N, C-alpha and C positions, 0 to 999 in steps of 0.2 A: 216336714215339708216333702212334697212329692213333685217329681218331674215326669211328665208324660210326653213321649214322642209319638207323633201321629202323622198320618198322611191325609192331606186335605185335597179333595177333588175340585178343580177349577176349570171352567170352560169345557166341560165334558171330558176331555182326554188328558188334561194337564194335572199333574200331581205335585203338591207342595209338601216339603218337609217342614213340619211345625212342631214346636215345643211349648208345652204349657207348664208353668211353674205355679204351684199353689201351696199355701200353708194349711195347717189344720184349722178347721173352723171356716165360717163363711167369710169370703173376702168382701171388703167394703167398696172395692172398685176394680175395674179391669184396666190393664195397661197393655197396649200393643206397641212393641218396639219396632219401628221401621228402620232398617239398617242403611248404612252408607253404601255408596257404589263400590262393588267388589269386596265388601266385608262380609264374612260368613257370620251366621247367627251365633256360632260358638264363641265369638269374640265378646258377645254381650252376656254370656252365661253367668259370670260372677255377679254382675249387676242385677240380672234377673232374679237370681237366688236371693240376693239381699232384699230386693223389693218384695218378694213373696214372703219373706220373714217379717215384713212390716204389715202383713195382712192384706196384700194386694194379689190379685190373680194376673199373672204376666204371660204374655204370648210373644214368642219370637218365631221367625221363619226365614227361609232362604227364597229369594225370588226365583222364578223359573229360569232354568239354564245356568244356575249358580249353586255353589255349595252342595248340601245334601239333596236339594231339589233336582240337581242334575244327575247325581249318582255316578254311575259308570258310563253313562251315555256319552257319545262323542259330541263335542261342542261345535265342531265344524259343520256348518249347514243348519245349525239349530235356529229356528225362527222365533224371534221375540223382539219386542221393542219396549220402550218405557211406558206406553199405554197398557201393554200387557202386565207390566210390573205393578202399575197402579191397580189393575184388577186383582192381582195377587194380594196386594195390601188389603183391598176391600174385602176379599174373601176371608181373610183372617179376622178382620174387624167384624164381619157377619158372624163368624163362629164364636168370637169372644162375647158379642152381644147376646147371642142365643144362649150361651152358657150362664150368663148373669144378666138377665133382661131388666131387672129392677135396679141395678147398680150403675153408677156413672162409668163411662168408658173414656179413657184418655189415650192419646197418642204421644209417644216419645220418639221424635224423629231425629235421627242423626244424619246430618248432611242431606243426601238425596231423600232420606226418610222424612224430612220436613218439607220437601218440594212436592212429592207425589200426592199428598192429601188434597192438593188443589184440583186433582182430577177424579175425586171420589164422586160416584153417582148418587150416593146417599149420605151426604155429610151430616145430615140431621142425627145420625146415630152417634156422633162423636160429641163429647162434652168439652173437649179442649185439646190443644196441641202444645207440647213443650218442644221447641226447636233447639237442638243442641249442635253448635258448630256448623250452622247451615246458612246458605245465602243463595244468591241467584246463579252463581257459577259463570257469569259473563267474564270473559278473559281479562278485560280491562279493570275489573273489580277484584281480581285475584290478588293475593298477597304479593308484595314486591319480588320476593325470591322466586316465586312460581312464575310470575308474569314475564321474567327475563327469558324463560325457555319454552313457554307454553305454545307459542305460535309454531315453533319447529315441531312440537308434539302433534298439534292439530293438523298441520298442513303437510307433514312428511311422514311421521311415525305412524299415525293412525291409518291414513289411507293405504300406505304400503303394507303394513302388517295385516290388516283385515283382508286385503286382496290376496296376500300370499297364504295365509293360514285358514281363511274362511271364518274366522272369529278374531277377537282381539286377544293375543297371547300375553296378557299382562304379567303373568307369573314369570315367563321367560325374560321379559323386558324389565321386570322389577318395577312395574308401574301399574297401579290401580288393582289389577287382578284379571283373571280370565273372564271375558264377557262375550255374550252373543253379539254377532256382527251388527244386527239391527239396533240393539241397545247402544252400542258404541257410536255408530254413525249418527243416530238421532241425538245423542248427548253432544256430539261434536257440533251439530247444527245449533243446538241450544246455546252452547258456550260461546259461539261466534256471533250471536245476536245480542245487541244491546239490551233487549227486553227478555232475554233468555227464552224460557219455554213459551211464555205468552207472546213474544215477538215472533218466534220461529213457527209456532202452530196457529197463530192468527186469532180471529175473533172468538171462535168456539172455546179456545183455551182461556181467554180472558173472562168469558162468561162463566166458565166452569169454576175458576178461582173465586169469582164474585158470588157464587152460590154458597160459599163457606160463611157460616155465621158463628161458628164456635171460636172462642178466644184463642189467641196464639201468643205465647210467651217465648221469646227468643233469648237463649243464653249465648253470648258472644265472648269468645276467649281473646284476650288482648294479645296473646302470643300464638294465635292460630296461624300456622305456616301456609294454609291454603285459602282461608276465608277471611275477608276484611269486614269491618263494621259497615262499610258502604254496601257490600254485597248482601249482608243480612238485612239492611234496611230496604234494599231493592226487593228482596223476597217478600218481606212483609207488605210492601206496596201492592203486590199482586193480590194478596188477601184483602182486597179493598173494602169489603163490607164487614170484616171481622175486627173486633176490638183486639188491639195488640200492644205489646210493650217489648222493649229490649233491656236486658240486664247484662252489663259488662262484668266479666270475671277475670281477674289478674292472678297469676301464680302467687304473688305476695299475699293475696287475700286468704290463702289457705296454707301459707308457709311452705310453698313448693317452689322448685326452680323452674318447673315447666308443666304446662297442661297441654297446649297445642290442640290440634284438630281431633286427636283420638284419645287424649289422656283422661277425659272426664269419666270414661267407663273402666278405668284401671283400678284395681283393688286398693292402691295406695290412697285413694280418695274416699274409701269407705267410711272414714270417720269425719269427713269434712264436706266435700261436695255432695255426696249421696244423701246424708241426713237433711241437708238444706233443700234438697229437691222436694221433700214432703211439704215444706212450707210453700214452695213454688206451685205445687198442685193446688194449694189453698188460694194462692194468688189468682189462679185462673178463674176461680169463682168471683173474685172481686172485679176482674176484667169484664166478666159477663154483665155485671151490674151496670156498667157504663153504656150498655146498649140502649138503656131506657132514655139516655140523654144524647146519644150520638156515638159514632165510632171514635175511639181514642187510639192514638199512636204515640207512645212515650218511650223515652230512653232513660235508664238509670245508670 
């Protein structure tokens, strides 16, 4: 198996740090992993290695202004918002499609990585999305333990910290991670709106989500400390024209004490959750079939 690190040019002057994982022989599909807010692509490396060993070509990346895509540059004053991050995502999708144009291309979106595909300019390139531990992010749909403190975070911590530092110093505060000011303030607007990104950004955002026709399968963890089932269902409702389904996963299903918001990608699940994902890629194909008879939204 090979891992290639490369630089991808976006928007003329922006450079993304990208990794491509591929096994020997021709891959049967491409996978682009869209990371969660503040999570570096290195977090997904063991999972990406495993997928490549199953005959898939896997791509990971850091959004502009984060991780290896920021490098040694100062984050203070760095200009980026979530629409920029959606363009970063699409640039990696373009590269993955160009590398294997005849094979299907799937997205694995962790949290934010399942929200941003609603802003793709060319959603027709994508054959399906598996959403992992993702939802709308609206604060009233946060998990109870998060909801108790989140308004203090949004109304005091975020405005004060971004004003003082010129970016969001998440590492210092031990919350989320370091983020460009524009990303954090836009995310704040989304999370305070009952319709999240669609409500905060208006009709153009709603139309953008409605252009998505590829199937979406959402995996919702029963012990997710950040995201509730209600939030997951809200996110799927934005993809109004896409066939979709929700599968609930409990720790007891895989003889574990905990999965949570981040656990799916940990190596402890390489013999349980990860192999099951291959079957879920096949399920995306079956979801596509329902488009002939209308959009389906189901929960398992």
